[in-house]
MDAnalysis code that builds the backbone (N, CA, C; Angstrom):
import MDAnalysis as mda
import numpy as np

u = mda.Universe.empty(318, n_residues=106, atom_resindex=np.repeat(np.arange(106), 3), trajectory=True)
u.add_TopologyAttr("name", ["N", "CA", "C"] * 106)
u.add_TopologyAttr("resid", np.arange(1, 107))
u.add_TopologyAttr("resname", ["UNK", "UNK", "UNK", "UNK", "UNK", "UNK", "UNK", "UNK", "UNK", "UNK", "UNK", "UNK", "UNK", "UNK", "UNK", "UNK", "UNK", "UNK", "UNK", "UNK", "UNK", "UNK", "UNK", "UNK", "UNK", "UNK", "UNK", "UNK", "UNK", "UNK", "UNK", "UNK", "UNK", "UNK", "UNK", "UNK", "UNK", "UNK", "UNK", "UNK", "UNK", "UNK", "UNK", "UNK", "UNK", "UNK", "UNK", "UNK", "UNK", "UNK", "UNK", "UNK", "UNK", "UNK", "UNK", "UNK", "UNK", "UNK", "UNK", "UNK", "UNK", "UNK", "UNK", "UNK", "UNK", "UNK", "UNK", "UNK", "UNK", "UNK", "UNK", "UNK", "UNK", "UNK", "UNK", "UNK", "UNK", "UNK", "UNK", "UNK", "UNK", "UNK", "UNK", "UNK", "UNK", "UNK", "UNK", "UNK", "UNK", "UNK", "UNK", "UNK", "UNK", "UNK", "UNK", "UNK", "UNK", "UNK", "UNK", "UNK", "UNK", "UNK", "UNK", "UNK", "UNK", "UNK"])
u.atoms.positions = np.array([
    [-25.893, 67.026, 17.961],
    [-25.187, 68.242, 18.330],
    [-24.873, 68.265, 19.822],
    [-25.641, 67.548, 20.604],
    [-25.442, 67.560, 22.059],
    [-24.072, 67.009, 22.438],
    [-23.576, 65.990, 21.694],
    [-22.290, 65.380, 22.038],
    [-21.149, 66.368, 21.840],
    [-21.240, 67.176, 20.791],
    [-20.205, 68.172, 20.525],
    [-20.168, 69.206, 21.648],
    [-21.350, 69.612, 22.118],
    [-21.410, 70.593, 23.209],
    [-20.910, 69.997, 24.524],
    [-21.218, 68.746, 24.770],
    [-20.715, 68.088, 25.984],
    [-19.190, 68.041, 25.955],
    [-18.624, 67.731, 24.785],
    [-17.162, 67.702, 24.650],
    [-16.559, 69.084, 24.924],
    [-17.209, 70.128, 24.441],
    [-16.722, 71.491, 24.698],
    [-16.781, 71.837, 26.171],
    [-17.841, 71.441, 26.847],
    [-17.972, 71.707, 28.288],
    [-16.883, 70.962, 29.058],
    [-16.639, 69.699, 28.694],
    [-15.579, 68.932, 29.358],
    [-14.231, 69.635, 29.171],
    [-13.956, 70.121, 27.950],
    [-12.706, 70.847, 27.706],
    [-12.629, 72.123, 28.538],
    [-13.731, 72.859, 28.612],
    [-13.729, 74.117, 29.369],
    [-13.516, 73.890, 30.864],
    [-13.952, 72.758, 31.362],
    [-13.743, 72.428, 32.776],
    [-12.347, 71.857, 32.994],
    [-11.905, 71.036, 32.059],
    [-10.644, 70.310, 32.206],
    [-9.415, 71.221, 32.227],
    [-9.304, 72.129, 31.276],
    [-8.089, 72.930, 31.159],
    [-7.839, 73.851, 32.356],
    [-8.828, 74.589, 32.848],
    [-8.553, 75.419, 34.035],
    [-8.205, 74.591, 35.267],
    [-8.789, 73.416, 35.392],
    [-8.471, 72.558, 36.540],
    [-7.012, 72.118, 36.472],
    [-6.555, 71.735, 35.291],
    [-5.162, 71.316, 35.137],
    [-4.215, 72.466, 35.469],
    [-4.501, 73.639, 34.939],
    [-3.641, 74.801, 35.212],
    [-3.658, 75.137, 36.697],
    [-4.823, 75.119, 37.305],
    [-4.923, 75.420, 38.738],
    [-4.185, 74.387, 39.579],
    [-4.297, 73.122, 39.224],
    [-3.604, 72.090, 39.999],
    [-2.094, 72.245, 39.931],
    [-1.586, 72.584, 38.769],
    [-0.137, 72.725, 38.638],
    [0.344, 73.997, 39.327],
    [-0.320, 75.116, 39.072],
    [0.144, 76.387, 39.630],
    [-0.166, 76.490, 41.119],
    [-1.429, 76.321, 41.479],
    [-1.806, 76.451, 42.883],
    [-1.368, 75.252, 43.713],
    [-1.310, 74.105, 43.074],
    [-0.880, 72.913, 43.800],
    [0.534, 73.053, 44.309],
    [1.396, 73.638, 43.508],
    [2.778, 73.830, 43.934],
    [2.880, 74.823, 45.082],
    [1.944, 75.752, 45.143],
    [1.965, 76.753, 46.209],
    [1.431, 76.178, 47.516],
    [0.293, 75.506, 47.449],
    [-0.372, 75.046, 48.671],
    [0.019, 73.643, 49.091],
    [0.450, 72.823, 48.157],
    [0.735, 71.427, 48.485],
    [2.170, 71.056, 48.158],
    [3.089, 71.987, 48.288],
    [4.475, 71.662, 47.978],
    [4.963, 70.600, 48.958],
    [5.746, 69.719, 48.452],
    [6.275, 68.636, 49.261],
    [6.015, 67.296, 48.607],
    [6.243, 66.237, 49.358],
    [6.148, 64.897, 48.795],
    [4.747, 64.528, 48.269],
    [3.705, 65.021, 48.901],
    [2.346, 64.669, 48.453],
    [2.082, 65.254, 47.065],
    [2.425, 66.519, 46.866],
    [2.217, 67.147, 45.563],
    [3.057, 66.456, 44.493],
    [4.309, 66.175, 44.807],
    [5.181, 65.512, 43.842],
    [4.641, 64.124, 43.500],
    [4.140, 63.409, 44.504],
    [3.554, 62.094, 44.247],
    [2.352, 62.194, 43.318],
    [1.452, 63.138, 43.597],
    [0.265, 63.289, 42.744],
    [0.635, 63.717, 41.328],
    [1.577, 64.629, 41.205],
    [2.020, 65.064, 39.892],
    [2.696, 63.917, 39.142],
    [3.519, 63.144, 39.830],
    [4.161, 61.978, 39.226],
    [3.130, 60.951, 38.798],
    [2.118, 60.747, 39.613],
    [1.046, 59.804, 39.273],
    [0.308, 60.239, 38.013],
    [-0.016, 61.522, 37.913],
    [-0.738, 62.016, 36.734],
    [0.124, 61.896, 35.469],
    [1.397, 62.243, 35.577],
    [2.287, 62.132, 34.416],
    [2.442, 60.672, 34.010],
    [2.592, 59.791, 34.981],
    [2.735, 58.361, 34.688],
    [1.480, 57.811, 34.019],
    [0.301, 58.217, 34.486],
    [-0.937, 57.768, 33.849],
    [-1.038, 58.259, 32.415],
    [-0.617, 59.492, 32.182],
    [-0.687, 60.025, 30.827],
    [0.329, 59.346, 29.908],
    [1.499, 59.018, 30.429],
    [2.475, 58.302, 29.616],
    [1.994, 56.878, 29.358],
    [1.423, 56.236, 30.370],
    [0.952, 54.862, 30.210],
    [-0.189, 54.759, 29.198],
    [-1.049, 55.761, 29.170],
    [-2.162, 55.737, 28.214],
    [-1.820, 56.474, 26.928],
    [-0.571, 56.904, 26.790],
    [-0.076, 57.647, 25.626],
    [-0.823, 58.956, 25.410],
    [-1.352, 59.534, 26.436],
    [-2.037, 60.812, 26.321],
    [-2.968, 61.033, 27.487],
    [-3.667, 62.118, 27.444],
    [-4.597, 62.468, 28.506],
    [-5.931, 61.749, 28.295],
    [-6.385, 60.977, 29.275],
    [-7.657, 60.281, 29.127],
    [-8.849, 61.221, 28.920],
    [-8.791, 62.427, 29.470],
    [-9.896, 63.374, 29.281],
    [-9.926, 63.867, 27.836],
    [-8.758, 64.075, 27.252],
    [-8.710, 64.477, 25.848],
    [-9.248, 63.365, 24.947],
    [-8.955, 62.127, 25.310],
    [-9.510, 60.992, 24.561],
    [-11.032, 61.008, 24.643],
    [-11.553, 61.252, 25.834],
    [-13.012, 61.292, 26.030],
    [-13.650, 62.371, 25.158],
    [-13.086, 63.562, 25.140],
    [-13.679, 64.619, 24.326],
    [-13.595, 64.279, 22.840],
    [-12.527, 63.626, 22.429],
    [-12.425, 63.193, 21.039],
    [-13.490, 62.167, 20.684],
    [-13.759, 61.242, 21.591],
    [-14.784, 60.229, 21.344],
    [-16.186, 60.854, 21.321],
    [-16.425, 61.840, 22.178],
    [-17.715, 62.529, 22.165],
    [-17.929, 63.256, 20.840],
    [-16.873, 63.877, 20.336],
    [-16.990, 64.560, 19.042],
    [-17.194, 63.552, 17.906],
    [-16.588, 62.381, 18.038],
    [-16.741, 61.345, 17.024],
    [-18.166, 60.787, 17.022],
    [-18.822, 60.739, 18.172],
    [-20.228, 60.319, 18.216],
    [-21.079, 61.309, 17.430],
    [-20.774, 62.578, 17.575],
    [-21.521, 63.612, 16.841],
    [-21.234, 63.538, 15.343],
    [-19.959, 63.396, 14.994],
    [-19.550, 63.370, 13.588],
    [-18.639, 62.169, 13.373],
    [-19.180, 61.067, 12.825],
    [-18.372, 59.852, 12.648],
    [-17.123, 60.058, 11.778],
    [-17.085, 61.089, 10.961],
    [-15.913, 61.361, 10.128],
    [-14.831, 62.157, 10.863],
    [-15.112, 62.566, 12.097],
    [-14.154, 63.338, 12.884],
    [-12.945, 62.458, 13.205],
    [-11.754, 62.981, 12.957],
    [-10.531, 62.240, 13.253],
    [-10.020, 62.669, 14.627],
    [-9.988, 61.714, 15.548],
    [-9.576, 62.007, 16.920],
    [-8.059, 62.182, 16.961],
    [-7.614, 63.342, 17.420],
    [-6.187, 63.636, 17.588],
    [-5.979, 64.034, 19.033],
    [-5.875, 63.062, 19.873],
    [-5.847, 63.344, 21.305],
    [-4.476, 63.195, 21.924],
    [-3.512, 62.651, 21.167],
    [-2.237, 62.399, 21.804],
    [-1.076, 62.561, 20.835],
    [-0.199, 63.484, 21.132],
    [1.019, 63.649, 20.351],
    [1.912, 62.428, 20.514],
    [1.952, 61.869, 21.722],
    [2.774, 60.685, 21.979],
    [2.290, 59.498, 21.155],
    [0.972, 59.316, 21.073],
    [0.439, 58.216, 20.261],
    [0.771, 58.427, 18.785],
    [0.739, 59.666, 18.327],
    [1.109, 59.945, 16.941],
    [2.574, 59.590, 16.690],
    [3.458, 59.973, 17.613],
    [4.869, 59.614, 17.471],
    [5.044, 58.101, 17.438],
    [4.350, 57.416, 18.321],
    [4.434, 55.956, 18.410],
    [3.969, 55.317, 17.103],
    [2.857, 55.784, 16.548],
    [2.329, 55.217, 15.309],
    [3.200, 55.582, 14.112],
    [3.800, 56.763, 14.120],
    [4.597, 57.215, 12.993],
    [5.991, 56.595, 12.982],
    [6.645, 56.553, 14.153],
    [8.044, 56.135, 14.201],
    [8.269, 54.760, 14.817],
    [7.237, 54.156, 15.361],
    [7.382, 52.788, 15.844],
    [7.514, 52.654, 17.350],
    [7.565, 51.404, 17.749],
    [7.556, 51.037, 19.168],
    [8.751, 51.588, 19.935],
    [9.930, 51.539, 19.360],
    [11.119, 51.964, 20.090],
    [11.107, 53.459, 20.384],
    [10.505, 54.226, 19.502],
    [10.376, 55.653, 19.768],
    [9.420, 55.876, 20.940],
    [8.344, 55.102, 21.000],
    [7.415, 55.181, 22.127],
    [8.094, 54.830, 23.443],
    [8.934, 53.795, 23.414],
    [9.685, 53.408, 24.612],
    [10.642, 54.532, 25.010],
    [11.288, 55.153, 24.027],
    [12.218, 56.253, 24.323],
    [11.489, 57.438, 24.951],
    [10.304, 57.762, 24.444],
    [9.519, 58.861, 25.018],
    [9.135, 58.535, 26.458],
    [8.704, 57.300, 26.703],
    [8.347, 56.887, 28.060],
    [9.546, 57.009, 28.992],
    [10.689, 56.488, 28.577],
    [11.890, 56.544, 29.419],
    [12.335, 57.978, 29.671],
    [12.211, 58.836, 28.662],
    [12.566, 60.243, 28.839],
    [11.711, 60.896, 29.919],
    [10.387, 60.750, 29.818],
    [9.513, 61.395, 30.796],
    [9.618, 60.753, 32.176],
    [9.790, 59.452, 32.230],
    [9.975, 58.790, 33.524],
    [11.272, 59.273, 34.173],
    [12.346, 59.350, 33.398],
    [13.618, 59.831, 33.927],
    [13.563, 61.285, 34.357],
    [12.901, 62.119, 33.545],
    [12.754, 63.530, 33.899],
    [11.960, 63.688, 35.193],
    [10.913, 62.917, 35.346],
    [10.110, 62.976, 36.567],
    [10.925, 62.568, 37.781],
    [11.684, 61.488, 37.672],
    [12.512, 61.037, 38.797],
    [13.619, 62.041, 39.100],
    [14.217, 62.609, 38.064],
    [15.252, 63.614, 38.268],
    [14.713, 64.823, 39.025],
    [13.562, 65.327, 38.599],
    [12.952, 66.449, 39.306],
    [12.596, 66.090, 40.735],
    [12.124, 64.885, 40.922],
    [11.766, 64.424, 42.270],
    [12.984, 64.452, 43.201],
    [14.107, 63.944, 42.701],
    [15.308, 63.876, 43.530],
    [15.968, 65.246, 43.706],
    [15.881, 66.088, 42.694],
    [16.493, 67.414, 42.804],
    [15.699, 68.341, 43.713],
    [14.362, 68.243, 43.664],
    [13.532, 69.188, 44.415],
    [13.208, 68.730, 45.824],
    [13.185, 67.415, 46.058],
    [12.761, 66.948, 47.390],
    [13.674, 65.855, 47.869],
])
């Protein structure tokens, strides 16, 4: 049962931090540094087909209950359901959107 509770604690810490970084980060760190960090985080999530923290919480829950089905990434589901080219299209879409926002805003 401890693994399930650890996963819940990680989720409770993770989500407010993400919201605070996006909302407050834009207020206090607007400019190239914030855009770079945001681009880095989005690129890491696209490269790993999802959020690594969500993967961690899924694995912790799976340790508690081996029958638990980890659903940590919508992008990975699309990739597995529709194939490699759809995964490439999703990557190109988010990479292009990130670059477009970068050039439009800064």
